[in-house]
C-alpha angles and dihedrals in degrees: 000000000000092000091049091053093049091047091051090051092047091050091069097036099263108180136216094013112192127185116201126191105220106159090113090056101045135023089207099074141002104215137031119200119195126189136171129227130188101227142019089254092055092045090055093044093051093049091046091049092051091050094046096045093047093047089051089052090054099259122137118240104210097188146335116216131188099022091128095064097030098205093104124010123185120202113196112206096166104244090032128048116196122203118193111187143169110249096251092051091045092051093047096051094034096197091176091065093046097047106027094088118145117248108259115253114249112243114250118239108254117234107232117219112242102257119205109243123196112252114256113244 
């Protein structure tokens, strides 16, 4: 589904497309895809294209938010959330910095030194 979203964004000249793996930060979704558009018309067109292409591929579009204003449109696909934004809005909110956090390293199991224990008895 991720590749279909990116392809739908590229179809209408979405710019600066970024795919972030965020499953370790939120149980609500696994990926966030962010793209820029140069005008409100292009923002709306990109979001519409994503929704239409993904529906045609059998995916469920849970909601589309922000289409009225057209500065920032969010397309909720469940496991993937797509943000299409005008560059000034994208720069202001800087979602990449907020969400592009490395997955925490899992702590290694410590090897415990064999301690001499007194024999029971």
